[in-house]
Structures are given as C-alpha cells and as structure tokens.
DOPA-678116 format. One record per residue (C-alpha): x, y, z; residue number from 1; residue in one letter. Coordinates in steps of 0.5 Angstrom, whole numbers, plus 500, padded with zeros to 3 digits. Example, Ala and Ser with C-alpha at 12.3 -4.5 7.8 and 13.67 -1.06 7.14 Angstrom:
2
  xx  yy  zz   i aa
 525 491 516   1  a
 527 498 514   2  s
//
This chain:
830
  xx  yy  zz   i aa
 594 436 513   1  m
 590 441 509   2  v
 588 447 513   3  n
 580 448 512   4  r
 577 455 512   5  i
 570 455 512   6  g
 567 460 508   7  g
 568 466 512   8  l
 570 470 506   9  a
 565 468 501  10  s
 559 467 506  11  g
 558 460 503  12  m
 557 453 507  13  d
 564 450 505  14  i
 562 444 509  15  d
 556 443 506  16  a
 558 443 499  17  l
 564 439 500  18  v
 559 434 504  19  k
 555 434 498  20  k
 561 433 493  21  l
 563 427 497  22  m
 557 424 497  23  n
 557 424 489  24  a
 564 421 490  25  e
 562 416 494  26  k
 558 412 490  27  a
 563 407 487  28  p
 565 406 495  29  l
 558 405 497  30  n
 557 400 491  31  k
 563 396 494  32  l
 560 396 501  33  y
 553 393 497  34  q
 557 388 494  35  k
 561 386 500  36  k
 554 385 504  37  q
 551 381 498  38  t
 557 376 498  39  y
 556 376 506  40  e
 549 374 505  41  w
 550 369 500  42  q
 555 366 504  43  r
 550 366 510  44  d
 545 363 505  45  a
 550 357 503  46  y
 552 356 510  47  r
 544 355 512  48  s
 544 350 507  49  v
 549 346 510  50  n
 546 347 517  51  t
 540 344 514  52  k
 544 338 510  53  l
 547 337 517  54  k
 540 337 521  55  t
 537 332 516  56  f
 544 327 516  57  d
 543 327 524  58  t
 536 325 523  59  y
 537 320 518  60  i
 543 317 523  61  a
 539 318 530  62  d
 532 315 527  63  n
 534 310 521  64  l
 542 308 522  65  v
 543 307 529  66  l
 536 304 531  67  k
 533 298 528  68  s
 530 299 522  69  f
 525 293 522  70  l
 520 293 528  71  s
 518 286 530  72  k
 514 283 536  73  t
 515 277 540  74  a
 511 272 543  75  a
 512 267 549  76  s
 508 260 550  77  s
 509 261 557  78  n
 511 268 560  79  s
 511 265 567  80  n
 517 262 565  81  l
 521 266 560  82  v
 519 272 557  83  t
 522 275 550  84  a
 522 282 546  85  t
 524 282 539  86  a
 529 286 536  87  t
 529 287 528  88  g
 534 281 527  89  s
 530 276 531  90  a
 529 270 526  91  a
 525 264 526  92  g
 523 260 533  93  t
 527 260 539  94  l
 526 254 544  95  s
 528 254 552  96  i
 527 247 553  97  e
 529 248 561  98  g
 532 252 566  99  v
 536 249 572 100  s
 539 255 575 101  q
 538 262 575 102  l
 543 267 575 103  a
 545 270 582 104  t
 549 275 585 105  a
 555 274 590 106  a
 555 276 597 107  r
 559 277 603 108  k
 556 278 610 109  v
 560 279 616 110  g
 560 278 623 111  d
 556 283 628 112  q
 561 288 630 113  v
 560 293 636 114  n
 558 299 632 115  a
 552 303 629 116  v
 551 308 623 117  g
 554 314 626 118  t
 560 310 629 119  t
 566 312 627 120  k
 570 306 623 121  i
 576 308 626 122  s
 573 307 633 123  d
 573 299 631 124  f
 577 298 625 125  a
 582 303 622 126  s
 584 308 617 127  t
 587 307 610 128  g
 584 304 604 129  t
 580 298 602 130  i
 581 296 594 131  e
 575 292 591 132  f
 574 288 585 133  k
 568 285 583 134  a
 564 282 577 135  i
 563 286 571 136  q
 557 286 566 137  t
 561 282 561 138  n
 562 276 567 139  g
 569 278 568 140  k
 573 281 574 141  l
 574 288 574 142  a
 581 289 571 143  s
 583 295 576 144  e
 581 295 583 145  a
 576 301 586 146  t
 579 304 592 147  k
 575 306 598 148  i
 579 311 603 149  e
 577 311 610 150  i
 579 317 614 151  t
 579 318 621 152  s
 572 322 622 153  d
 568 317 617 154  m
 562 314 620 155  t
 559 307 618 156  v
 554 311 614 157  d
 559 315 610 158  q
 563 309 608 159  f
 557 305 606 160  i
 555 311 602 161  s
 561 312 599 162  k
 562 304 597 163  v
 555 305 593 164  n
 556 311 590 165  s
 563 308 587 166  s
 565 304 581 167  n
 566 298 585 168  a
 560 294 582 169  g
 558 293 589 170  i
 552 294 594 171  s
 553 295 601 172  a
 549 295 607 173  v
 549 296 614 174  f
 544 293 619 175  e
 544 290 626 176  n
 551 291 627 177  g
 553 287 620 178  r
 556 289 614 179  f
 553 286 607 180  s
 557 287 600 181  f
 553 284 594 182  t
 556 284 587 183  a
 551 289 583 184  k
 552 284 577 185  n
 550 277 577 186  t
 554 271 575 187  g
 560 266 576 188  d
 567 268 575 189  v
 570 261 573 190  k
 576 260 578 191  g
 575 266 582 192  d
 571 270 587 193  d
 566 275 584 194  e
 568 280 590 195  i
 575 281 592 196  k
 579 285 597 197  v
 585 286 593 198  v
 588 291 598 199  g
 587 293 605 200  g
 585 286 607 201  l
 587 288 614 202  d
 582 294 615 203  i
 576 289 611 204  f
 577 284 616 205  n
 576 288 622 206  k
 569 290 619 207  l
 567 283 621 208  g
 570 279 616 209  f
 576 276 620 210  a
 573 269 622 211  d
 571 265 616 212  p
 567 261 620 213  n
 563 267 622 214  k
 562 270 615 215  v
 557 268 610 216  q
 560 267 603 217  n
 555 266 597 218  t
 558 265 590 219  e
 555 268 584 220  g
 552 263 579 221  k
 550 263 572 222  n
 544 262 569 223  a
 544 255 566 224  i
 539 253 561 225  f
 538 249 554 226  t
 536 253 548 227  v
 534 250 541 228  n
 537 243 544 229  g
 544 246 546 230  i
 546 247 554 231  a
 549 253 555 232  t
 550 259 561 233  e
 550 266 561 234  r
 552 271 567 235  t
 545 274 567 236  t
 538 272 567 237  n
 537 277 561 238  t
 541 276 555 239  f
 540 276 547 240  t
 540 270 543 241  i
 538 270 535 242  s
 535 277 536 243  g
 531 276 542 244  y
 532 279 548 245  n
 530 273 553 246  v
 529 274 561 247  t
 529 267 565 248  l
 523 268 570 249  k
 524 261 573 250  d
 527 254 573 251  t
 524 248 570 252  f
 526 241 567 253  n
 532 242 571 254  g
 535 235 571 255  l
 535 235 564 256  q
 538 241 563 257  t
 543 239 569 258  i
 544 233 565 259  a
 545 237 558 260  d
 550 242 561 261  k
 554 236 564 262  y
 555 232 558 263  k
 556 239 554 264  a
 562 241 559 265  a
 565 234 559 266  v
 565 234 551 267  e
 568 241 551 268  e
 573 239 556 269  l
 575 233 551 270  k
 575 238 545 271  n
 579 244 549 272  a
 584 239 551 273  t
 585 236 544 274  t
 585 243 541 275  n
 591 246 545 276  l
 595 240 543 277  a
 594 241 536 278  n
 595 249 537 279  k
 602 247 541 280  q
 604 243 535 281  a
 602 248 530 282  n
 606 253 534 283  l
 612 249 534 284  i
 612 248 527 285  t
 611 256 525 286  k
 616 258 530 287  q
 621 253 527 288  n
 619 255 520 289  a
 621 263 522 290  y
 627 261 526 291  g
 625 266 532 292  a
 626 264 540 293  s
 621 269 542 294  d
 615 274 539 295  i
 619 280 541 296  n
 625 278 536 297  s
 626 278 529 298  y
 631 273 526 299  t
 637 275 522 300  a
 634 272 515 301  n
 628 277 516 302  h
 633 283 518 303  e
 637 281 512 304  t
 631 281 507 305  a
 628 287 510 306  y
 635 291 509 307  k
 636 288 502 308  n
 629 290 500 309  a
 629 297 502 310  f
 636 299 503 311  g
 639 305 508 312  n
 633 305 513 313  t
 633 303 520 314  l
 632 295 521 315  s
 626 292 524 316  l
 629 291 531 317  s
 632 298 531 318  q
 625 301 529 319  q
 622 298 535 320  v
 627 301 540 321  q
 626 308 535 322  y
 619 308 536 323  n
 619 308 544 324  k
 621 315 544 325  l
 618 321 539 326  g
 622 324 533 327  n
 623 330 537 328  d
 627 326 543 329  a
 632 323 538 330  w
 633 329 534 331  r
 634 334 540 332  n
 640 330 543 333  l
 646 334 542 334  s
 653 331 541 335  t
 655 332 548 336  d
 649 328 551 337  e
 650 322 546 338  i
 657 322 548 339  d
 656 322 555 340  f
 650 317 555 341  i
 655 312 551 342  k
 660 313 557 343  n
 655 310 562 344  q
 655 303 565 345  t
 648 303 567 346  s
 641 308 568 347  v
 643 309 575 348  q
 650 311 572 349  g
 647 316 568 350  i
 643 319 573 351  k
 648 319 578 352  d
 654 322 574 353  n
 649 328 571 354  i
 651 333 576 355  d
 659 332 575 356  g
 659 332 568 357  s
 661 337 563 358  t
 654 338 560 359  l
 651 344 559 360  s
 646 346 564 361  d
 641 346 559 362  e
 643 339 557 363  s
 643 337 565 364  k
 636 339 566 365  a
 634 336 560 366  k
 637 329 562 367  l
 634 330 569 368  k
 627 331 567 369  g
 627 324 563 370  l
 623 319 566 371  s
 626 312 568 372  n
 623 309 562 373  s
 626 314 557 374  a
 633 313 560 375  l
 632 306 559 376  d
 631 306 552 377  v
 637 311 551 378  l
 642 307 555 379  f
 639 300 552 380  t
 641 304 545 381  n
 647 308 547 382  k
 651 305 541 383  d
 645 307 536 384  q
 644 314 538 385  l
 648 317 533 386  t
 644 313 528 387  d
 637 314 531 388  f
 639 322 531 389  k
 640 322 524 390  a
 634 318 522 391  q
 630 323 526 392  a
 634 329 522 393  e
 632 326 516 394  y
 624 325 518 395  e
 624 332 519 396  k
 628 335 513 397  y
 630 330 508 398  g
 624 326 507 399  v
 623 329 500 400  k
 630 327 497 401  l
 628 321 494 402  k
 628 324 487 403  d
 635 327 488 404  f
 642 324 485 405  d
 649 326 486 406  q
 648 332 481 407  n
 642 334 485 408  a
 645 334 491 409  i
 651 338 488 410  d
 646 343 485 411  a
 643 344 492 412  l
 650 346 495 413  k
 651 351 490 414  r
 644 354 491 415  f
 643 360 496 416  s
 639 366 498 417  y
 638 372 502 418  n
 635 371 509 419  s
 631 377 508 420  s
 628 374 501 421  d
 621 372 501 422  s
 619 365 500 423  i
 615 367 494 424  e
 622 370 491 425  k
 626 363 493 426  i
 621 359 490 427  h
 622 363 483 428  k
 629 362 484 429  d
 628 355 485 430  i
 624 355 478 431  d
 629 359 475 432  d
 635 354 477 433  n
 637 350 470 434  p
 640 345 475 435  e
 634 342 478 436  f
 629 337 475 437  t
 622 338 476 438  k
 621 333 481 439  e
 627 336 485 440  v
 624 343 484 441  k
 617 340 487 442  d
 621 337 493 443  a
 624 344 495 444  l
 618 348 494 445  k
 614 343 499 446  s
 619 345 504 447  l
 618 351 509 448  s
 623 356 509 449  k
 626 354 515 450  d
 627 347 513 451  d
 630 349 506 452  l
 635 353 510 453  t
 637 347 515 454  n
 637 342 509 455  l
 642 347 505 456  i
 646 348 511 457  a
 647 340 511 458  t
 653 337 509 459  d
 654 333 502 460  s
 655 326 506 461  a
 649 327 510 462  t
 644 329 504 463  l
 647 323 501 464  k
 644 319 507 465  t
 638 323 507 466  y
 637 321 499 467  q
 638 314 500 468  e
 633 314 506 469  k
 628 317 502 470  a
 629 312 496 471  q
 628 307 502 472  a
 621 310 504 473  d
 619 310 497 474  d
 621 303 496 475  f
 617 301 503 476  k
 611 305 500 477  q
 611 301 493 478  k
 611 295 497 479  y
 605 296 502 480  s
 601 298 496 481  q
 603 291 493 482  l
 603 287 500 483  g
 606 281 502 484  d
 601 276 499 485  a
 601 279 492 486  l
 608 280 492 487  i
 609 272 493 488  k
 603 270 488 489  e
 606 274 483 490  l
 613 272 484 491  q
 611 264 484 492  e
 606 265 478 493  g
 600 264 481 494  t
 598 271 480 495  k
 598 275 473 496  k
 600 282 472 497  v
 594 283 468 498  e
 590 282 474 499  d
 593 287 478 500  l
 590 294 478 501  t
 593 300 474 502  e
 597 303 480 503  k
 599 296 482 504  q
 601 294 475 505  k
 605 301 475 506  e
 609 299 481 507  i
 610 292 479 508  w
 613 294 472 509  n
 617 299 475 510  s
 621 294 479 511  l
 628 291 477 512  s
 628 283 477 513  p
 633 284 483 514  e
 628 288 487 515  k
 622 284 485 516  k
 627 278 488 517  g
 628 282 494 518  q
 621 284 495 519  f
 619 276 495 520  y
 624 274 500 521  d
 622 280 505 522  l
 614 277 503 523  a
 616 270 505 524  d
 619 272 512 525  q
 614 277 513 526  n
 609 271 512 527  i
 612 267 516 528  k
 613 271 522 529  r
 605 273 521 530  s
 604 266 521 531  e
 608 265 528 532  y
 605 271 531 533  l
 598 268 530 534  t
 600 261 532 535  a
 602 264 539 536  v
 596 268 539 537  a
 592 261 538 538  e
 596 257 543 539  e
 594 262 548 540  k
 587 262 546 541  a
 587 255 547 542  a
 590 255 554 543  q
 585 260 556 544  t
 579 256 553 545  r
 582 249 557 546  l
 582 253 563 547  t
 575 255 562 548  e
 573 248 560 549  a
 576 245 566 550  t
 572 250 571 551  n
 566 249 567 552  t
 566 242 568 553  e
 568 242 575 554  k
 562 246 576 555  a
 557 242 572 556  a
 560 235 575 557  t
 558 238 582 558  a
 551 240 580 559  d
 550 233 577 560  a
 553 230 583 561  t
 548 234 587 562  a
 542 233 583 563  a
 544 225 584 564  g
 544 224 576 565  i
 551 221 575 566  l
 553 214 576 567  k
 559 210 575 568  d
 561 208 567 569  d
 565 202 569 570  g
 572 204 568 571  s
 573 209 574 572  g
 569 215 570 573  g
 562 218 571 574  k
 556 218 566 575  v
 549 221 566 576  v
 544 216 569 577  d
 539 217 563 578  e
 533 213 567 579  d
 533 218 573 580  k
 533 224 568 581  v
 528 221 564 582  n
 523 219 570 583  a
 523 226 572 584  a
 517 230 571 585  p
 518 234 564 586  q
 514 241 563 587  a
 513 244 556 588  q
 519 247 552 589  a
 518 255 552 590  v
 518 257 545 591  t
 519 264 542 592  m
 516 267 536 593  t
 517 274 532 594  s
 512 277 527 595  t
 514 283 523 596  t
 511 290 525 597  d
 509 292 518 598  v
 505 298 521 599  d
 511 301 525 600  d
 516 300 519 601  i
 511 304 514 602  m
 510 309 519 603  a
 518 310 519 604  k
 518 310 512 605  i
 513 315 511 606  k
 516 320 517 607  e
 523 319 513 608  f
 519 321 506 609  v
 516 327 509 610  t
 522 329 512 611  t
 526 328 506 612  y
 520 332 502 613  n
 521 338 507 614  g
 528 338 506 615  f
 528 338 498 616  i
 522 343 498 617  k
 526 348 502 618  d
 532 348 498 619  l
 528 348 492 620  n
 524 354 494 621  d
 530 358 495 622  q
 532 356 488 623  t
 526 359 485 624  k
 525 365 490 625  e
 524 372 486 626  t
 530 376 485 627  k
 528 384 487 628  y
 533 387 483 629  r
 531 394 485 630  d
 532 392 492 631  y
 540 393 493 632  t
 543 393 500 633  p
 542 399 504 634  l
 548 404 505 635  t
 549 407 512 636  s
 546 414 509 637  e
 540 410 507 638  q
 539 406 514 639  r
 540 413 518 640  e
 533 415 514 641  e
 529 409 515 642  m
 526 406 521 643  s
 528 399 524 644  e
 521 396 521 645  s
 523 399 514 646  e
 530 397 514 647  i
 527 390 516 648  k
 522 390 510 649  l
 527 392 505 650  w
 532 387 507 651  e
 527 381 506 652  e
 527 384 499 653  k
 534 385 498 654  a
 536 378 501 655  k
 530 374 497 656  s
 533 370 491 657  g
 540 370 493 658  l
 540 363 491 659  l
 536 363 485 660  r
 537 358 480 661  g
 544 356 484 662  d
 548 351 480 663  t
 551 348 486 664  l
 544 347 490 665  i
 541 344 483 666  r
 546 339 482 667  e
 546 337 489 668  g
 539 336 489 669  l
 540 332 483 670  a
 545 327 486 671  g
 540 326 491 672  m
 534 325 487 673  r
 538 320 482 674  s
 539 315 488 675  l
 531 313 488 676  v
 532 309 481 677  y
 539 306 482 678  q
 538 299 483 679  s
 543 296 488 680  n
 547 290 485 681  p
 549 287 492 682  g
 542 285 493 683  i
 540 279 491 684  d
 532 280 491 685  s
 527 283 486 686  k
 526 289 491 687  y
 533 292 490 688  n
 531 300 488 689  s
 526 304 492 690  l
 522 304 485 691  f
 521 297 486 692  s
 518 298 493 693  i
 513 303 491 694  g
 517 309 492 695  i
 518 314 487 696  t
 519 322 485 697  t
 514 326 484 698  s
 512 327 476 699  k
 511 334 477 700  n
 517 337 475 701  y
 516 343 480 702  n
 516 339 486 703  d
 524 338 485 704  g
 524 331 486 705  g
 520 330 492 706  t
 518 323 494 707  l
 511 319 493 708  e
 509 313 496 709  i
 505 307 493 710  d
 502 305 500 711  e
 499 299 498 712  a
 505 297 494 713  k
 510 298 500 714  l
 505 294 505 715  r
 505 288 500 716  k
 513 288 499 717  v
 514 289 507 718  l
 509 283 508 719  e
 512 279 503 720  e
 520 280 504 721  d
 521 285 510 722  p
 529 283 510 723  d
 529 285 503 724  a
 527 292 504 725  v
 531 293 510 726  e
 537 291 506 727  k
 535 296 501 728  l
 535 302 506 729  f
 541 299 510 730  k
 546 294 507 731  n
 551 293 513 732  s
 555 289 508 733  e
 555 294 503 734  g
 561 297 500 735  k
 562 304 496 736  k
 567 300 492 737  d
 565 293 492 738  d
 566 288 486 739  v
 560 284 483 740  v
 561 280 477 741  d
 568 283 476 742  g
 565 290 476 743  k
 567 295 481 744  t
 560 298 484 745  v
 557 301 490 746  d
 553 296 494 747  t
 551 301 500 748  r
 544 301 502 749  g
 540 307 500 750  y
 541 311 507 751  l
 549 310 506 752  d
 549 313 499 753  k
 544 318 501 754  l
 548 321 506 755  r
 554 320 502 756  g
 551 324 496 757  s
 549 329 502 758  m
 556 330 504 759  k
 559 331 497 760  t
 554 336 497 761  f
 556 339 503 762  e
 563 339 501 763  i
 562 343 495 764  t
 558 348 498 765  i
 564 349 503 766  e
 569 350 497 767  k
 564 356 495 768  k
 562 359 502 769  a
 567 356 507 770  g
 565 354 514 771  r
 565 359 521 772  s
 572 356 523 773  t
 575 357 516 774  m
 579 364 514 775  t
 576 368 508 776  d
 582 366 504 777  a
 580 358 504 778  q
 574 359 500 779  y
 571 362 494 780  a
 566 367 497 781  i
 571 369 502 782  g
 577 370 497 783  k
 572 375 494 784  n
 570 378 500 785  l
 578 379 501 786  v
 578 382 494 787  d
 572 387 496 788  t
 575 389 502 789  e
 582 391 499 790  s
 578 395 494 791  r
 574 398 499 792  i
 581 400 503 793  s
 583 403 496 794  t
 577 407 495 795  w
 577 410 502 796  k
 584 412 501 797  r
 582 415 494 798  k
 576 419 497 799  l
 581 422 503 800  e
 585 425 497 801  d
 579 427 493 802  i
 576 431 500 803  e
 583 434 501 804  a
 583 436 494 805  r
 576 440 495 806  y
 578 443 501 807  w
 585 445 498 808  k
 581 448 492 809  q
 576 452 497 810  f
 581 454 502 811  t
 585 457 496 812  a
 578 460 494 813  m
 577 463 501 814  e
 584 466 501 815  q
 583 469 494 816  a
 576 472 496 817  i
 579 475 503 818  n
 585 478 499 819  k
 581 481 494 820  a
 576 484 500 821  n
 582 487 503 822  q
 585 490 497 823  q
 578 493 496 824  s
 578 496 503 825  s
 584 499 502 826  m
 582 502 496 827  f
 576 505 499 828  m
 580 508 505 829  q
 584 511 500 830  g
//
C-alpha cells in the first residue's frame, strides 16, 4: 500500500491531478464496459425476437392447430326430436331413423329415516367410511372407489354436501327423511350396477337402504337409436357421429328401433361367439409355435438365440428381474449383503435375521429400509445377485469399452495419473499415449474423472467382462436399427440389400455370415413371441366382446319382449314379428346436413395473415433500424452528468440498429417466406400450395415477405374444395420425412412446416444469444461477455497499479519538496 501525501509541501491538489490522470488512463476500461453493455443489449434484442417467435407460435397453436380449421353449420329436419351442430369434420348426411329409448341416469332412493338435515348421522347410523363407485363419462364404472368419511359430529346436510363436492360421480339429495343418490352420468353399465357401494355397506344400509323391498332402484339406461340404417346405442343423449354433435330430444319410431336393435344384438352375439372360437384356435397355434407355457416366460430356444446373437449380456428372463430394481440398487449391494441374502430361506427370514447378523450397521439399516417387494426381488434372484451387481457396475463405468481389446485393457492397466491432476491434463496424457487407439482415447475422454479412476482401478478380468458386455450392447444397437422383420426378410431373400438405407447397409455389411444367422434366429423367435402375445391380447379382447354382446342381447331381448314384437321361430327360438312392427305408426326420419361456413374460414385466414404480417414487419423493421454510431453506451461518469430523461433519450439512440442487417434474422425470415411457394407432394389436389389458393408474398421487396390475399380467388377455392384448403394448412397425415413416389419429402401441412421453420429460427438465435436458463458459457454472445468481463478485471488490476504508481511518484515529489524546504529553512536560520 502506497502512503499518499496530498500536496502539503507543493501546494498542489494531488487528488485532483491523480483523478484527471486516471480518467485518461480509464479510457480503454470504459470502452470495455461499453462493449459489454452493447453485447448485453444485443443479447436482449435477440431474446426479444425469440419471445416474439414463441408468441406467434402460441397464436398458431391455440387458434389454428388445436381448434378446427374448417367451420361448418348443421341443420336438422326436426329439431324437436334431434338437434345437431357440425364440427369441421362433418361430412355427408346423417339420418336418425328412430329412437326407442333416451339415456337416463341410475338412482337409489332409500326408505324414510328418523332424521332432518341438522341431525347427526351418528344418531341413527354410525361413523366410518362409505366407498362409492359410479358410472363415468366413458360409460364404465370407476376403477377406483371414492371414500366418504362420516365423523361423529357430521350432520346429514354436511354428509350430502361432502358427497356432492367429491369425485364420486353421484348427486345426493335428502328431503322428507329420505336419501336419494343419482349418478351424474347417464347410461347402462352392462352386467353391473351404475351406483355401487363397495365399502361401508353396513353404514349405507342404515341410511334407509337395509330393506330391498323399501328401496327404489332405477337402473341407468343407454340411448337406443338407429342411425343411417344401423341400430346402436350410447350412454348419453349427446354424442358425436361423423363430425356431428347430436342431441336426442325425444323418442320416435320406437318399435322399429327396438326391432333393429334386437336383430343387431342377436347377430353380434353370433359373431362374437364365432370370433372367440377363432381367436382361441389362433392362440393355441401361436402358443405352440413359440412353445411357451405362459406370457411371462421365455422359451429355452428364445433365450439361446438371444445369447448367441449378443454374447455376454443378461438373458431375457434376467432382464425382467433386473429391471424391477434400479441400477443403483444392484450396484450398491455389498459383498457381505449378497452373502447374507444367499444364506436365507425366505423373505421373512431376511427380515428376521438382519439384527443377529454380522452385517455392518449401515447394511442393516439399508436392508431394513427396503420394501417387501424389493426384498422379494432380492430373494427370488439370490443366486444371480453377483451377476446383477456386475451388470450395474458395467452400466456405470464400462459401457464405453466396446472398442477395447486385450491390448487396450493391458494398456489401460499401465496408465496412471496423480489424483491432483486436472481433467485437462489427464486428457492430454490420454492423447499422448501411443498404446491407445483413437476409439479408445475417445471412450476414455468421455468419462468423468471419478469414473475413469474407478475404471482404472478395476481388475483385468472384470474389464474384459465389461468389454464383452459393451460389444453385446453394440450388437443390440445394430439389431434394433435393423429390426426383426427386416433381418428375416434379408436372410430369406425377400428383401434386397440395395433397398436399404445407407446406415442399414453399413450395419448389415459389417456383420459376419455367422452373426447374420444368429440375428435371423433371434428375429424368428422375437416374431413368434410377438405373435403369441398378440394372440393372447386378441383372445382376451374376444372374451370381453362376447361378454358385452351377451349382456346387450339380454337387454335387447327384454326390450323386444316388453314391446310385444317377438314371436316363436318354430324351432324354440324367437324372431321379430315384422307385421306388428310394420303396423306401427312411422314418423319421418330426422336428417342432418352440414354446409361450410366460408365467411368464418376467410376470417380465420385473414386474421392469420394479419398476425403473420405484423410479426414479419416487426422483425424486418429491426433489420432496417438506423444505426447511430455516435451514440455509444454511456459511461458511469457520463450518467452522473445527465438527467434521467436525457439518459433515456440517449439510450434509445444507442440501442437503435443493434440488429441492422442481421444475417440470422434475415435467413430465418427467408426460411419462413420460402414456404409460401412450396407445393405439398402429399396433397392430391391442384390446391397444394398457398400460391395456388390466392396467398402470395408482397411484390414490394421492402415489405420483407409479408403475405397478400387474393380474396376472390381464395373464396372461390373454399367454395369449391374447402377440405383441400384445410389439408394444405393442416395435413394430419403428413410427415417431415415421408416417402412419395420413391422420394423422401415433407408432406406436413403449411402450419406445421411454418412452426418447424420458426423452431429452427429460434434454436439458431439461442445458439447466438442463449436463453435466461443458460449460463454465459453456453452461447456465443455469452462467451464474448465472459471474455470481456475477464478483460475488464485485468484492466481494473492494471489501473490499480497505475494509480499506485502515480501516487508513488507524487509522494516522492512531495517528500523531495518537503526535504528541500527543510534544508532551505535551515540555511535561512544559519
């Protein structure tokens, strides 16, 4: 620290002199601060562009992608019987020929109890929990029960309120001493109740439901109707068919509808019975072909094919068990813990013998903390615990060793470094080691320092095992990139190698003939197992179908019997009495038609174009802003001399033109603009580009690619083929990499392509300017900021040294003047 003498001897204002000198010296530092500020402003300007991109993308998603693009209106020929609205997918004419039954909700009404709303339930029933299940909006009973707890001080009114506010799907009412529970959703759960008490039945019965003879049970009913000649049913009176939102208001042509439903139900029961027999026969065939006893086991042939194809890896059955616990659970098992578990005869034995074992306190605590299911997995696999631990260790440290041979393993065992060495020095030592191949070097450098240390400490035999497992994983990856079907086709000659992708060719040609044969054997087993599992699922689905068909036939028979339209068929069965059905009065079928709302679609497209143009103009203007080169960022000293309003005006000028002529923005806008004239090869229509429907870019270059609409042309196209326009904007079947006429093309709709282009634009900007969650080291401008900040720190230290030098010089001058004055004074006294 320099002693500062402030001009007492010389009479000079040393502080002011040093300050002025330092102001001159600080010029390079001020320039660095200004450079840093410019980087920050530029970063924020770029991020503002990304904010606008995201806002525009959200607008597209919310208003055009998630919502129906086409607008249609529907008309019903008899809105007293059936009403309808049209969605964008409504097509053709929908006809409701009859409705025999409207959907109704199930209800339970109990006997009268001695209570009013303020009565405590515990006074006439008991405390505890009632568990309800009710029909859901999908027409099925809830999979989980809703619990309603009754406390000792809960009143009837409080209980009713609790049920109604719960997720039970039930509306509860209490009036005149009686409880009523009604399903919130209409419909019939075939073969089950629509309101079920699955817990606390004793409490529920005390609410007036103990005597079945005094309880009013009303079953839920489905709406039964005939649509376009097909008898069907729904759990609600409002539903969607062929793009129409239909609401049934009343019944009509009931006998005909009941008859149609009965005939359809009888036929479906026959079909479901036949279908089940076919699926059961197919299941036997597929099960015999694979040779499995159940779906949870793999055959010996399958296990052998898997091992032959991949080598040193867990078997298929082992993988099922291994995956039941996480990698860390297996890896963290100690040798003592493995030995202890191996010596036990049951899961309970493990739990009972922990305290009396010689295990460490840490191991005891770990095993005690495991769940019963985890202990069961450990006990079931006690003879394989060592293998599972080795697999887990490999997955942590050895997955990079596929390119290692014995020479590389030996070289690794000879490689060493100091624990204090930096990762950079270790990487340099790896690069400089002549015994390592490029692949080995890359693998080692991809590991963290801790993982590398653990790997080097591993014995050679274990490293060899790791290398074999890594090679097995490499074969697995190659196999998955080819797939079962392709491997089988290639080996059987039904697929040619030249028809493969370049990557697939590379993989297939890298395999030896023996390995190709092993892959084929595994593919054959995989396909047989897949077909077996599919057959199991299909047989189960057939069983469900038959159950539902049986329940539907019973209900249809009951309805037809009640309507009196069945007669004996002469062989002990029943058929519809067509004479009775035909004799009943017939009302006109209700027809629904839809028309495209061209005006609404026009409005949507015009709004999109206006929003698009506003976005384009905003970004285009930023690339044309005037750059005021004389207005640099203010230094702290300059700010002190200016008012807030002056600072604001100055910075507006200084920030202007930060993105003038910016290449990133211009290229991003160019990518968006090019989509207007791109035709979509996935659309089989003459209207396969925006240009073809009357949407083009402005002819004025200075507009930057804003869109213009030929409204007359667009309206004509919409009136002629509205579906083609929707597909042009939103091609739901389109893919980014689709194959049309043997060529890979992009068949996505314009909106998806536009959003994809905007996403690429956004990512490009993120690489330049990052985002708020990134560190400065993760993007280009941030790296410039880090470098500038480092240079600022260097200059600060340099200026401290310069200031100290100035003070040292002035202090020496003061001391010299003071000494001269003292000598002069002595002479004068002499």
